[in-house]
KEDRENNU-870311 format. One record per residue (C-alpha): residue number from 1; y, z, x; residue in three letters. Coordinates in Angstrom, 3 decimals. Example, Ala and Ser with C-alpha at 12.3 -4.5 7.8 and 13.67 -1.06 7.14 Angstrom:
NODE logu        y        z        x kolkol
NODE    1   -4.500    7.800   12.300    ALA
NODE    2   -1.060    7.140   13.670    SER
% end
This chain:
NODE logu        y        z        x kolkol
NODE    1  180.649  167.621  110.906    MET
NODE    2  179.994  164.031  112.010    PRO
NODE    3  176.697  163.037  112.915    LYS
NODE    4  174.875  160.589  115.041    ILE
NODE    5  172.772  158.021  113.635    TYR
NODE    6  170.396  155.533  115.137    LEU
NODE    7  170.716  151.263  114.476    ILE
NODE    8  167.692  149.748  116.416    ASP
NODE    9  168.096  146.314  117.488    VAL
NODE   10  164.948  145.218  119.079    THR
NODE   11  164.216  142.860  116.222    ASN
NODE   12  167.735  140.971  117.247    ARG
NODE   13  168.921  142.094  120.680    ASP
NODE   14  165.196  143.034  122.029    GLY
NODE   15  163.647  139.394  120.890    VAL
NODE   16  166.676  137.799  122.918    GLN
NODE   17  165.143  139.054  126.237    THR
NODE   18  164.211  136.008  128.267    SER
NODE   19  160.547  134.988  128.715    ARG
NODE   20  159.074  137.368  125.877    ILE
NODE   21  159.418  137.443  122.149    GLY
NODE   22  157.877  138.961  119.123    LEU
NODE   23  155.994  137.023  116.237    ALA
NODE   24  157.232  137.700  112.558    LYS
NODE   25  154.518  139.568  111.547    LEU
NODE   26  155.067  141.935  114.485    GLU
NODE   27  158.753  142.426  113.790    LYS
NODE   28  158.013  143.416  110.277    THR
NODE   29  155.497  145.891  111.655    ILE
NODE   30  158.245  147.428  113.870    LEU
NODE   31  160.620  147.540  110.856    ASN
NODE   32  157.892  149.859  108.904    LEU
NODE   33  157.265  151.903  111.877    PHE
NODE   34  161.197  152.206  112.335    LEU
NODE   35  161.458  153.266  108.726    ASN
NODE   36  159.145  156.007  108.845    GLU
NODE   37  160.347  157.341  112.018    MET
NODE   38  163.636  157.736  109.900    GLY
NODE   39  165.862  155.483  111.948    VAL
NODE   40  168.894  154.306  109.831    TYR
NODE   41  169.234  150.740  110.271    GLN
NODE   42  166.851  148.008  111.803    SER
NODE   43  168.817  144.739  112.755    GLU
NODE   44  165.990  142.657  111.716    LEU
NODE   45  167.437  139.313  112.713    GLY
NODE   46  169.798  136.205  112.500    PHE
NODE   47  170.008  135.009  108.785    PRO
NODE   48  171.653  131.873  109.551    PHE
NODE   49  168.575  130.679  111.640    THR
NODE   50  166.139  128.733  109.846    ASN
NODE   51  163.110  130.206  111.221    HIS
NODE   52  163.943  133.537  110.563    GLU
NODE   53  164.878  132.967  106.862    VAL
NODE   54  161.256  133.495  105.423    ASN
NODE   55  160.750  136.448  107.568    TYR
NODE   56  164.361  138.175  106.534    ILE
NODE   57  163.860  137.484  102.821    ASN
NODE   58  160.018  138.712  102.977    ALA
NODE   59  161.325  142.052  104.644    ASN
NODE   60  164.109  142.150  102.279    LEU
NODE   61  161.469  141.947   99.313    GLU
NODE   62  159.752  144.880  100.889    LEU
NODE   63  162.975  146.690  100.755    ALA
NODE   64  163.444  145.904   97.202    GLU
NODE   65  160.047  147.275   96.093    THR
NODE   66  160.646  150.170   98.134    GLY
NODE   67  158.491  149.819  100.858    VAL
NODE   68  161.246  149.382  103.373    LEU
NODE   69  163.088  152.163  102.205    LYS
NODE   70  165.536  153.954  102.978    PRO
NODE   71  166.022  152.059  106.279    ILE
NODE   72  169.119  149.447  105.950    VAL
NODE   73  167.996  146.032  107.073    LEU
NODE   74  171.109  144.031  108.382    SER
NODE   75  171.623  140.752  110.043    GLY
NODE   76  173.750  139.564  112.856    TRP
NODE   77  176.160  136.527  112.670    VAL
NODE   78  179.181  135.353  114.746    ARG
NODE   79  182.568  136.350  113.045    ALA
NODE   80  182.996  132.760  111.478    VAL
NODE   81  182.899  131.853  107.832    LYS
NODE   82  180.443  129.157  108.495    GLU
NODE   83  177.617  131.768  109.729    ASP
NODE   84  178.274  134.212  106.724    ILE
NODE   85  178.151  131.314  104.358    GLU
NODE   86  174.845  129.874  105.838    LEU
NODE   87  173.472  133.427  105.855    ALA
NODE   88  174.320  134.155  102.079    LEU
NODE   89  173.010  130.845  101.057    LYS
NODE   90  169.525  130.920  102.884    LEU
NODE   91  168.677  134.741  102.379    THR
NODE   92  169.564  137.998  100.044    LYS
NODE   93  170.953  139.564  103.077    ILE
NODE   94  173.702  142.282  101.859    LYS
NODE   95  174.329  144.063  105.110    ASN
NODE   96  175.804  142.435  108.307    LEU
NODE   97  177.299  142.602  111.558    ASN
NODE   98  179.667  140.079  112.503    ILE
NODE   99  180.734  139.482  116.356    SER
NODE  100  183.853  138.351  118.230    ALA
NODE  101  184.334  138.505  122.087    SER
NODE  102  187.558  140.595  122.749    VAL
NODE  103  187.761  140.939  126.668    SER
NODE  104  190.473  138.721  128.048    ASP
NODE  105  187.547  137.715  130.516    ILE
NODE  106  185.498  136.220  127.759    MET
NODE  107  188.164  134.981  125.656    ILE
NODE  108  189.798  132.927  128.559    LYS
NODE  109  185.904  132.006  130.100    GLY
NODE  110  184.284  131.117  126.681    LYS
NODE  111  187.020  129.613  125.054    PHE
NODE  112  189.020  127.668  127.783    ARG
NODE  113  192.398  128.194  126.260    GLY
NODE  114  191.752  127.020  122.784    LYS
NODE  115  191.696  130.874  121.394    VAL
NODE  116  193.779  133.583  122.304    ASN
NODE  117  194.045  137.464  121.304    ARG
NODE  118  195.867  136.953  117.748    ARG
NODE  119  193.202  134.321  117.235    ASP
NODE  120  190.497  136.561  117.773    VAL
NODE  121  191.824  138.993  115.179    ILE
NODE  122  192.490  136.336  112.749    LYS
NODE  123  189.093  134.602  112.813    ASN
NODE  124  187.440  138.039  112.718    MET
NODE  125  189.682  139.236  109.596    THR
NODE  126  189.111  136.004  107.825    GLU
NODE  127  185.302  136.390  108.179    ALA
NODE  128  185.389  140.072  107.108    ALA
NODE  129  187.382  139.120  104.223    ASP
NODE  130  185.070  136.511  103.447    TYR
NODE  131  181.690  138.535  103.718    ALA
NODE  132  183.018  141.470  101.512    LYS
NODE  133  184.229  139.122   98.858    GLU
NODE  134  180.846  137.501   98.528    ASN
NODE  135  178.671  140.472   98.356    GLY
NODE  136  177.966  142.002  101.564    ILE
NODE  137  177.640  145.816  101.029    ILE
NODE  138  177.736  147.204  104.628    SER
NODE  139  179.963  145.221  107.359    LEU
NODE  140  179.870  146.192  110.813    GLY
NODE  141  182.358  144.433  113.354    VAL
NODE  142  181.193  143.684  116.861    ASN
NODE  143  183.381  143.889  119.635    ALA
NODE  144  181.612  141.912  122.406    GLU
NODE  145  182.354  143.009  126.026    ASP
NODE  146  184.560  146.123  124.527    ALA
NODE  147  184.127  147.856  128.019    SER
NODE  148  186.020  145.197  129.860    ARG
NODE  149  188.618  144.764  126.999    ALA
NODE  150  192.440  146.147  127.157    ASP
NODE  151  191.684  149.402  125.083    LEU
NODE  152  195.167  148.882  123.431    ASP
NODE  153  193.913  145.722  122.243    PHE
NODE  154  190.577  147.154  121.222    MET
NODE  155  192.351  149.568  118.993    ILE
NODE  156  194.398  146.928  117.714    GLU
NODE  157  190.916  144.702  116.820    PHE
NODE  158  189.192  147.986  115.324    ALA
NODE  159  192.299  148.919  113.212    ALA
NODE  160  192.378  145.297  111.742    ALA
NODE  161  188.585  145.198  110.956    ALA
NODE  162  189.210  148.328  109.270    LYS
NODE  163  191.839  147.397  107.237    GLU
NODE  164  189.617  144.048  106.193    HIS
NODE  165  186.794  146.145  105.090    GLY
NODE  166  184.591  147.291  107.884    ALA
NODE  167  182.298  150.120  107.718    ASP
NODE  168  182.069  150.566  111.475    ARG
NODE  169  183.126  149.245  114.914    ILE
NODE  170  180.495  148.111  117.401    ARG
NODE  171  181.741  149.021  120.742    TYR
NODE  172  179.667  146.603  123.025    CYS
NODE  173  179.019  147.434  126.579    ASP
NODE  174  177.699  143.923  126.998    THR
NODE  175  177.260  143.872  130.744    LEU
NODE  176  176.448  147.618  131.105    GLY
NODE  177  179.864  148.005  132.952    PHE
NODE  178  180.927  151.437  131.483    ASP
NODE  179  179.697  154.826  132.957    ASP
NODE  180  179.309  158.035  131.102    PRO
NODE  181  183.027  159.025  132.097    PHE
NODE  182  184.921  155.837  131.128    THR
NODE  183  183.005  155.385  127.800    VAL
NODE  184  183.511  158.829  126.798    TYR
NODE  185  187.375  158.427  127.340    GLU
NODE  186  187.847  154.905  125.719    ARG
NODE  187  185.786  155.984  122.410    ILE
NODE  188  187.510  159.196  122.064    LYS
NODE  189  190.801  157.245  121.936    LYS
NODE  190  189.223  154.345  119.988    LEU
NODE  191  187.757  156.812  117.349    ALA
NODE  192  190.610  159.301  117.242    HIS
NODE  193  193.349  156.481  116.801    THR
NODE  194  191.453  154.396  114.087    THR
NODE  195  189.131  157.122  112.398    GLN
NODE  196  186.873  154.392  112.078    LEU
NODE  197  182.945  155.220  112.668    PRO
NODE  198  181.937  153.873  116.043    ILE
NODE  199  178.538  152.117  117.330    GLU
NODE  200  177.588  152.210  120.706    LEU
NODE  201  175.757  149.191  121.973    HIS
NODE  202  175.097  149.600  125.706    CYS
NODE  203  173.224  147.724  128.003    HIS
NODE  204  171.320  148.825  131.247    ASN
NODE  205  172.706  146.606  134.093    ASP
NODE  206  173.517  149.822  136.091    LEU
NODE  207  170.967  151.905  134.734    GLY
NODE  208  173.282  154.059  132.286    MET
NODE  209  172.496  152.581  128.913    ALA
NODE  210  171.281  155.893  127.238    VAL
NODE  211  173.775  157.827  129.131    ALA
NODE  212  176.505  155.911  128.179    CYS
NODE  213  175.376  155.482  124.394    SER
NODE  214  175.093  159.530  124.413    VAL
NODE  215  178.328  160.064  126.255    ALA
NODE  216  179.934  157.648  123.535    GLY
NODE  217  178.549  159.224  120.591    ALA
NODE  218  179.659  162.469  121.588    LYS
NODE  219  183.329  161.116  121.980    ALA
NODE  220  183.122  159.849  118.763    ALA
NODE  221  181.710  162.879  117.116    VAL
NODE  222  184.533  164.996  118.849    GLU
NODE  223  187.083  162.470  117.736    ALA
NODE  224  185.774  163.534  113.923    GLY
NODE  225  183.971  160.418  113.000    VAL
NODE  226  180.359  159.341  112.639    ASP
NODE  227  178.381  157.484  115.556    ALA
NODE  228  175.917  154.982  115.579    TYR
NODE  229  174.109  154.217  118.713    ILE
NODE  230  172.081  150.912  119.142    ASN
NODE  231  168.648  151.234  120.647    THR
NODE  232  165.791  149.084  121.222    CYS
NODE  233  162.262  150.150  121.499    VAL
NODE  234  160.850  150.755  125.097    ASN
NODE  235  164.640  149.695  126.340    GLY
NODE  236  163.630  146.259  126.040    ILE
NODE  237  166.596  143.866  126.102    GLY
NODE  238  168.832  141.006  127.790    GLU
NODE  239  168.658  141.195  131.494    ARG
NODE  240  167.939  144.967  132.115    ALA
NODE  241  167.565  145.975  128.801    GLY
NODE  242  169.269  148.300  126.216    ASN
NODE  243  169.083  151.859  125.422    ALA
NODE  244  165.797  152.914  124.828    ASP
NODE  245  165.088  154.309  121.315    LEU
NODE  246  162.665  157.590  122.657    ALA
NODE  247  164.936  158.385  125.533    SER
NODE  248  168.250  158.411  123.049    VAL
NODE  249  166.514  160.733  120.572    ILE
NODE  250  165.338  163.166  123.176    LEU
NODE  251  168.678  163.192  124.836    ALA
NODE  252  170.399  164.065  121.601    VAL
NODE  253  167.557  166.712  120.329    ARG
NODE  254  166.439  168.304  123.806    LYS
NODE  255  169.723  167.883  126.501    SER
NODE  256  171.599  170.958  127.604    SER
NODE  257  174.792  170.014  125.760    GLY
NODE  258  173.360  168.806  122.479    PHE
NODE  259  170.080  170.658  121.713    TYR
NODE  260  172.167  173.395  119.704    GLN
NODE  261  174.598  170.946  117.975    GLN
NODE  262  171.827  169.718  115.802    ASN
NODE  263  174.022  166.206  115.771    LEU
NODE  264  170.935  163.802  115.333    LEU
NODE  265  170.050  162.427  111.796    ASP
NODE  266  167.725  164.958  110.271    GLU
NODE  267  165.429  161.991  109.149    ARG
NODE  268  164.400  161.060  112.523    ILE
NODE  269  160.831  161.945  113.116    ASP
NODE  270  160.045  162.333  116.830    LEU
NODE  271  156.400  162.322  116.374    SER
NODE  272  156.607  158.431  115.868    HIS
NODE  273  157.576  157.805  119.454    CYS
NODE  274  154.176  157.358  120.768    TRP
NODE  275  152.877  155.012  118.298    ARG
NODE  276  156.000  152.530  117.870    ILE
NODE  277  156.342  152.507  121.979    GLY
NODE  278  152.590  151.598  122.484    LYS
NODE  279  152.693  149.006  119.583    TYR
NODE  280  155.880  147.325  120.973    ALA
NODE  281  154.302  147.324  124.513    ALA
NODE  282  151.391  145.518  123.073    TYR
NODE  283  153.385  143.097  120.885    ALA
NODE  284  155.679  142.280  123.689    PHE
NODE  285  153.003  141.836  126.109    GLY
NODE  286  154.655  144.292  128.555    LEU
NODE  287  152.750  147.376  129.908    PRO
NODE  288  154.544  150.437  129.741    VAL
NODE  289  155.912  151.804  132.936    SER
NODE  290  153.901  154.934  134.224    ILE
NODE  291  156.792  156.796  134.511    ASN
NODE  292  158.669  155.824  131.429    GLN
NODE  293  160.323  158.575  129.284    VAL
NODE  294  158.075  159.950  126.531    ALA
NODE  295  155.261  157.540  126.397    ILE
NODE  296  154.502  156.700  130.275    GLY
NODE  297  151.179  157.669  131.418    ASP
NODE  298  152.721  160.119  134.094    ASN
NODE  299  155.425  161.683  131.521    ALA
NODE  300  153.268  164.517  131.149    PHE
NODE  301  151.041  164.513  134.305    ALA
NODE  302  151.119  167.172  137.059    HIS
NODE  303  149.518  166.734  140.606    GLU
NODE  304  151.346  169.005  142.888    SER
NODE  305  149.803  172.212  143.315    GLY
NODE  306  152.784  174.217  142.552    ILE
NODE  307  153.612  172.155  139.476    HIS
NODE  308  150.028  172.305  137.917    ALA
NODE  309  149.736  175.780  138.441    ASP
NODE  310  153.004  176.444  136.821    GLY
NODE  311  152.159  173.984  134.006    ALA
NODE  312  148.571  175.779  133.270    LEU
NODE  313  150.278  179.213  132.851    LYS
NODE  314  153.064  177.932  130.544    ASP
NODE  315  153.872  174.223  129.833    ALA
NODE  316  157.392  175.140  129.646    HIS
NODE  317  157.547  175.754  133.413    ASN
NODE  318  157.548  172.060  133.879    TYR
NODE  319  157.627  170.316  130.507    GLU
NODE  320  161.052  170.088  129.035    LEU
NODE  321  159.368  169.296  125.416    TYR
NODE  322  155.745  169.302  124.317    ASP
NODE  323  153.946  166.001  124.398    TYR
NODE  324  152.489  166.593  120.602    ARG
NODE  325  156.079  166.429  119.371    GLU
NODE  326  155.854  162.649  120.276    LEU
NODE  327  152.642  162.025  118.679    GLY
NODE  328  150.397  162.212  121.883    ARG
NODE  329  147.451  164.187  122.373    GLY
NODE  330  144.538  162.237  120.605    GLU
NODE  331  142.012  160.789  122.924    PRO
NODE  332  142.209  156.949  123.130    GLU
NODE  333  138.636  155.726  122.261    ILE
NODE  334  137.514  152.174  123.650    VAL
NODE  335  134.129  150.796  122.458    GLU
NODE  336  132.008  149.200  125.249    THR
NODE  337  129.200  148.377  123.175    GLY
NODE  338  128.697  145.815  120.544    ARG
NODE  339  132.222  144.601  119.252    GLN
NODE  340  132.923  142.355  116.045    ILE
NODE  341  136.431  141.002  115.788    THR
NODE  342  138.128  138.785  113.574    THR
NODE  343  140.666  135.998  114.262    GLY
NODE  344  141.503  132.461  114.318    GLU
NODE  345  137.919  131.264  113.742    TYR
NODE  346  136.425  134.141  112.481    GLY
NODE  347  133.805  134.021  109.821    GLY
NODE  348  133.232  136.017  106.262    ILE
NODE  349  130.786  138.426  107.635    LYS
NODE  350  132.645  139.541  110.768    GLY
NODE  351  135.818  139.893  108.845    PHE
NODE  352  134.048  141.989  106.376    ARG
NODE  353  132.741  144.437  109.041    ASN
NODE  354  136.127  144.479  110.430    VAL
NODE  355  137.647  145.929  107.283    TYR
NODE  356  134.815  148.081  106.257    GLU
NODE  357  135.426  149.995  109.438    LYS
NODE  358  139.262  150.264  108.196    LEU
NODE  359  137.792  151.504  104.841    GLU
NODE  360  139.095  148.676  102.951    ILE
NODE  361  137.189  146.905  100.400    ALA
NODE  362  137.675  143.686   98.443    PHE
NODE  363  137.177  143.497   94.486    LYS
NODE  364  135.378  139.992   95.120    ASP
NODE  365  134.530  137.622   97.545    GLU
NODE  366  137.498  135.382   96.106    LYS
NODE  367  139.677  138.027   97.504    GLU
NODE  368  138.102  138.328  100.745    ALA
NODE  369  138.063  134.814  101.400    VAL
NODE  370  142.049  134.820  100.635    LYS
NODE  371  142.455  137.528  103.084    ILE
NODE  372  140.403  136.042  105.678    LEU
NODE  373  142.361  132.825  105.647    GLU
NODE  374  145.797  134.920  106.022    LEU
NODE  375  144.049  136.665  109.021    VAL
NODE  376  143.236  133.506  110.499    ARG
NODE  377  146.799  132.475  110.219    TYR
NODE  378  147.940  135.759  111.446    ALA
NODE  379  145.923  135.087  114.599    ASN
NODE  380  147.469  131.903  115.524    VAL
NODE  381  150.883  133.217  114.530    HIS
NODE  382  150.706  136.212  117.166    THR
NODE  383  148.580  134.463  119.485    GLN
NODE  384  146.812  138.000  120.047    LYS
NODE  385  144.076  140.104  118.609    PRO
NODE  386  145.392  141.606  115.481    LEU
NODE  387  146.280  145.515  115.421    THR
NODE  388  144.875  147.980  112.720    ASP
NODE  389  148.244  148.117  111.673    TYR
NODE  390  148.654  144.539  111.076    GLU
NODE  391  145.460  143.859  109.479    LEU
NODE  392  146.027  146.810  106.713    ARG
NODE  393  149.688  145.212  106.146    PHE
NODE  394  147.913  141.873  105.418    ILE
NODE  395  145.449  143.172  103.195    ALA
NODE  396  147.943  145.097  101.171    LYS
NODE  397  150.806  142.548  100.942    TYR
NODE  398  148.991  139.172  101.151    PRO
NODE  399  152.032  137.517   99.362    ASP
NODE  400  154.514  138.769  101.773    ILE
NODE  401  152.450  138.114  104.987    ALA
NODE  402  152.238  134.472  103.868    ARG
NODE  403  155.916  134.185  103.516    LYS
NODE  404  156.691  136.025  106.775    ILE
NODE  405  154.189  133.736  108.835    MET
NODE  406  155.513  130.410  106.907    THR
NODE  407  158.014  128.393  109.346    VAL
NODE  408  158.671  124.845  108.336    THR
NODE  409  160.405  122.866  111.028    PRO
% end
């Protein structure tokens, strides 16, 4: 039976969101959390972009040493030889998604008559051949604006991608144009005809990114191929966002049409939802909406008399799933007395106090000073107080942390 896997794109599409972003250290922590959560793949960034190179190579080193395993780390490039060539020159990336526009609206509007449908397929297949010939292990081919593309051309494009070594076709609902009914029908025909695994990349411009992702995945599975849903933590992403990671997991695990089918990748651990959602909110500097699925403050709050009474008698009366499944339930303790912190201008005494609270000891003063210097740089790097996760990471992997934070203009 085909399965549904998750490919999180927070560190690629999420950070493209206007007016916000993540420091490279924060992107790394998200990769670690995604790995612990059981997410199949993280699209970690742009391997042809200079300021991403050290971060990407450092994360690939973490993968090589088993720290970031079994998650697959992939990069995004345009479906042109030059991007792939540069990515392979600058990084050790072995998994890529190459992207081409497939709708007539974009082909005409972006290329102004210089490119036609035939050229799109020719350029994509040449790029795919080059990638496979030069050591790329897993290759996804992105069909940008697939939801507005002619379906017969989409099928032709996907078939050509398969013939030239693509492992998956990414159906991109780039403008959030699809609805659950159209995407189901289109994906069903695309998957049935090509028998190529399908990635669903849905945007939330009409508020249906999760619904379309799940409907498309259902169609792919019913057509006999694996489905890969692209997600972003907290639904972050360009314009109105992408499909929310926690919402997708819950939809496939808990909704009426799915909960008995056991289609979701068994490695997914729902108990990490709370931690990763809260961390991403802090890292992006975006507060969690009070009614956000799974991690919003009101997700398990009851005030109406009838609801409160029913929930107290039996939580299942008014709660579809248990908050503890998400990793919620622990009290959040906020210190209101004396606080010693460390950061950009921190000294060795305060620094040691902070790490002692984390039960981390240093073998000597030299090691402590080395980590303090990295913590100072990390505070400059993130421009916000460091979390316990980040402090622990720096102490455990100082050389990797240094590489992640090194950006040379």
